[in-house]
N, C-alpha and C positions, 0 to 999 in steps of 0.2 A: 443475812449471812452471804448469799448469791450475789449481793451487790458487793461486797464485801469484795469479796474474790475476786469479781470481776474489777476494780477500781484497784484492786494488788494485781491484775494481770497486766492492764493498763498501761502502769508505772513502771512496771519492769519492761515492757516492750519502748515505751518513748527513751528511759534510762539507755535501751541497747541501742537506740536507734545511731546515737553519734559511733557509737562506738562501732558500728559494721561497716557505718560510711567511711572511718578513718581506716580499716582492717588494710582495704588496697592503696591508699595512698602514700606513696613514697617522699612525705615528708621534708627529709632534707635533702632529697634529691641522689639517694648513691646511685641512682642509675645515669643520672648525666656525664659521668666520665668512667662508668664500670668499662665499656666496651675499650676506650682510647686508654685506658690503663693497661690491659691486657695488649694492646698492640705495641706497647713501648719495646724497640728494641736496643736502643743507645742508653750510654749512662746518663743519668739525669744532673744534673750540674746545679738548679736550683729547682725550687717550685714556688709559684705565686700563690698564696689562699688569700681569699678576700671575697668582695660580692660585686654589683657588679660594676665598679670602677677597675677591679681587675678582668672581668668579664668579658667587657669592652676593650680592654686592654689587648687582651690576646686576637679579639677580634678585629680591630683596627689594624695591629700591625705584626701581622703573625710568623714574619720575616726576623723580626728582633727575637722572638723566642726561639725560633728553628736555626738561627743563626749561634747561638747562645750557650744551646742545649738547657733552655728553660720552658716552661710548661707552665700555665695559665690552669689553673685551679679555680677560677673565682663563678661565682654564682649568683644572677640577679637577684636581689630584694632579702639576701641571707642577713640572719644577725649572727653572733659570735655564739651561741647555741646550735645553730647549725651545723656550723663551721667546724664545731668543736667536736660532734658527734662522726662526721664521715673524717677527720682528720686522719685518722689509721690508713682511711682506703686511699684517701686522694692525698695522701705528703707520706705517712712511712711507709708504706707497702711500694712505695718507688724508689726508695733508697737513694735519696737526693743528697748531697754533700751542704744542701742552705736551704732555707725553706724562708721566705719574704711573709712576715705575716702582716696582714692591714685590714684590719676588723674594727668595727663600731658604729660606722653611720647609720645602717636598722637599728641598732638597738637603740641609738638616740630618736630614732622615726618612730619608734614604737611598730614595727612592724608586726613583732607578734606580742605586742602591748607592750605597757610599761615592764620594767628592767633597770631597777638601781646599777649608778656607775660600777660600784665597787663589786658587782657582780658580772658585769661585763668586764671586767678587770680581770675577774676571777675565769674568768672563760678562756680569755688572751693569757693568761700565767698557765692552766690547764696545758694549751697549745703548745707553749714553748716546754715545757718540763717534760711532756711526753716527745717532742722532736730532741731535746736534749739527752735523754734516758735513751734513745737510738742512736745516739751518736752527730744526730743531725744539727750543723750550725743554726743558727735563729738570727735572723736580721728583724727589727720590730717595727714597722713602718707609721708612722704621724697618722692620724685620719685625716684626709684630705681637708680644706678650709668647703663649708656652707652655708650658708647666710637665709637659705628658703629651701622647703623640700614641696616640690611642685603636687604630689600626692597628700604630702602632710600641713599645707598651707597652716593650721591651727597653732605648730609647732616651733618655737624660735631656736633655731640650733645653734646658731655663733658660737656661743658664750660655752654652751654647753662640749661642743668640738673642742676649745680651747680648756677647759678643766679634766675633759679626759684625757686628751693626748698630753697632758702633763702628769697625769698617774700612769701613762702607760711609758713615756720618758723617764720618769722616776724610778720604775720598775726596770727597766731597762738598765740604766747604768749603776743600780743597786747589784745586780745579778752577773754583770757583765757580760750584758748585751749590746750589740750592734742597736744603734738605735736611728733610720733614716726619719728624716725631719721632712717628708714632702711640705708641710704646712707653711714653712717659712718662705718655700720657693715659691706658693701661689697666692696665698692668702689677698685680696685687695684689701681697702680702708671697711668695706662693710661687712668682713669675715666669713668673705664667697671667695668661689675661683674667678677671676677678670672674665668680662665677657668675649674678648678674644681668645679664649681658652676653653670657654665653656660655653652651651646654649641655657644652662639653668644655674648657674652656680655650685653646681655638685658634681656634675658628669663632667670631666677634662674632655675633650676633643681632642682627636688626633695629632694637631702638631702640641699640643698641651703633652702628651705622651712621649714624642718623638725629642720635642726640643726640651723640654723640662726633666721628666719622669726617668725616662729611659738612661739619660748620662747618669745621674743618681743611684739609680738603682743596679745599674751592671758597675760603677765606682764600688759601692760598698760590697758586692759579691764580692769583685777582685780581692779588696780589702780583705773581707773575713777571711777567705781562702789562704792567701798569702802569710796572713797571721798565724794561718793554723799550720804552716809547714815546717 
């Protein structure tokens, strides 16, 4: 009897340990932009929601964002599930005219474990629906090409990116949402970003952002806002 009680106590303690460890963890990184969001004093034209590709963009060329009243709200390593839960704080509450959503790379990389493509798409759809319900125009961006993940070498992503992009494109077309196809302008024969624009086939460099992605993004934002008038 005493032994059974002891074992039960040990089991309960072990079960509680992960819960306790997670209590203080900001798993979706709400804190990353919390102060920056409070400090905003001007109208926001567009918010760029995404992962490291968006995160690096705002760091490499902050002038592009400030000159156009854009905000970068990318967080490296994030999946669509994490973006979805912080979407209210980092997009809706900022009242932008437009949100550009570029998401899914880290779902394919299984950063938080395996997720079916249809569930990744479901998270993206939920972000679109939240934005539109709050009067925010949406630009859905393709996932940029990638032929290998340096941090997940066991995964072969090239075709998975193509297939998920087709799902995203179809949803955008079927729902009257602007689809911004970075992939078409960036992919090399191996299904990655060419060496001149990336050190790892996945992450654009500063030249790639400035010469390829920025004109495309700016044109898309202008087109969407002009159509709205």
